[in-house]
C-alpha positions as CSV (number, residue, x, y, z in Angstrom):
1,M,135.2,-11.1,8.9
2,R,134.8,-7.5,9.7
3,G,133.3,-4.9,7.3
4,G,135.3,-2.4,5.2
5,S,137.6,-2.7,2.3
6,G,139.4,-5.9,1.6
7,V,140.4,-8.2,-1.3
8,R,138.9,-11.1,-3.1
9,L,141.2,-13.3,-5.2
10,W,140.8,-16.6,-6.9
11,G,142.9,-18.9,-9.0
12,D,143.5,-22.4,-10.3
13,V,146.6,-23.6,-8.6
14,G,148.5,-22.5,-5.5
15,E,151.6,-23.9,-3.8
16,V,151.8,-24.9,-0.1
17,W,155.1,-24.4,1.7
18,H,156.3,-25.4,5.1
19,G,159.5,-23.6,6.1
20,D,161.7,-23.6,3.0
21,E,160.1,-26.8,1.5
22,K,157.2,-27.1,-1.0
23,V,154.9,-29.6,0.6
24,G,151.8,-29.5,-1.5
25,L,149.3,-27.9,-3.9
26,I,145.8,-26.5,-3.8
27,N,143.4,-26.4,-6.7
28,R,140.6,-23.9,-7.5
29,W,141.1,-21.6,-4.6
30,Y,139.3,-18.5,-3.4
31,L,140.7,-16.0,-0.9
32,D,138.6,-13.4,0.9
33,G,139.7,-10.9,3.6
34,W,142.3,-8.4,4.7
35,N,146.0,-8.5,5.7
36,R,146.3,-10.5,8.9
37,E,142.6,-11.6,8.7
38,W,141.8,-13.7,5.6
39,R,140.2,-17.0,4.7
40,L,141.1,-19.3,1.8
41,D,139.0,-22.2,0.6
42,A,140.2,-24.6,-2.0
43,E,138.2,-27.3,-3.8
44,R,141.1,-29.9,-3.7
45,Y,144.5,-30.2,-2.0
46,R,147.5,-32.5,-1.9
47,L,149.9,-32.5,1.1
48,E,153.1,-34.5,1.5
49,E,153.6,-36.6,4.7
50,I,156.1,-34.1,6.1
51,M,153.0,-32.0,7.0
52,N,151.7,-34.5,9.5
53,G,151.6,-32.8,12.9
54,S,151.9,-29.3,11.6
55,R,149.3,-26.7,10.5
56,D,151.6,-23.7,9.8
57,V,151.9,-23.0,6.1
58,R,153.0,-20.4,3.6
59,L,151.0,-20.2,0.3
60,M,152.2,-19.0,-3.0
61,L,149.1,-18.0,-5.0
62,D,149.1,-17.2,-8.7
63,A,146.4,-14.6,-9.2
64,R,147.3,-13.8,-12.9
65,V,148.2,-10.2,-12.2
66,G,150.7,-11.1,-9.4
67,I,151.8,-13.6,-6.8
68,L,150.3,-13.4,-3.4
69,E,152.3,-14.9,-0.5
70,A,150.0,-15.7,2.4
71,V,151.1,-17.0,5.8
72,G,148.5,-19.0,7.7
73,I,147.2,-22.0,9.5
74,I,145.3,-25.0,8.1
75,W,141.9,-24.6,9.8
76,T,140.2,-27.9,8.8
77,D,141.1,-31.5,9.4
78,F,143.4,-32.7,6.6
79,L,145.3,-35.7,5.3
80,A,149.0,-35.5,4.5
81,D,149.7,-38.6,2.4
82,G,150.6,-37.3,-1.1
83,A,147.2,-38.0,-2.5
84,W,144.5,-35.5,-3.7
85,H,141.6,-34.8,-1.3
86,P,138.5,-32.6,-1.4
87,A,138.2,-29.2,0.3
88,I,140.6,-27.5,2.7
89,R,140.3,-24.1,4.6
90,I,143.4,-22.1,5.5
91,M,143.2,-18.9,7.6
92,G,145.8,-16.3,8.4
93,G,148.2,-14.2,8.7
94,A,150.4,-11.9,6.8
95,L,149.8,-11.2,3.0
96,D,152.6,-10.0,0.7
97,W,151.7,-9.0,-2.9
98,K,154.2,-9.2,-5.8
99,R,152.6,-7.5,-8.8
100,R,153.4,-8.5,-12.4
101,A,153.5,-6.2,-15.3
102,M,150.6,-7.3,-17.6
103,P,148.3,-5.6,-20.1
104,A,145.0,-4.5,-18.5
105,K,142.9,-6.6,-20.9
106,E,144.6,-9.8,-19.6
107,A,144.2,-9.0,-16.0
108,G,141.6,-11.2,-14.3
109,G,140.8,-13.1,-11.2
110,V,141.0,-10.0,-8.9
111,S,138.2,-8.0,-7.3
112,H,138.7,-5.1,-4.9
113,R,135.9,-4.2,-2.5
């Protein structure tokens, strides 16, 4: 990744979408990067069989203070069988931030560089 300002986000659960269909979940994820150049690593993932043969995904990530929609490509080899598996990396694409109104003392899980 290139230098400069960017964003680091992390959370417990994220949804994986393909087209208009929810096809999986990721657990304990960490996103680092910029709009159109980011990397997400998750400790665990589960993908439904419909994902076999496709790597294009849209993520819905709950980062406490808002929802981040991230369009990307699954970068690592993966299994799409409905079972939980360790570690996946997704890289992308466009980011769209939907901020929530929340008291500052509750805001967490976000770091701006």
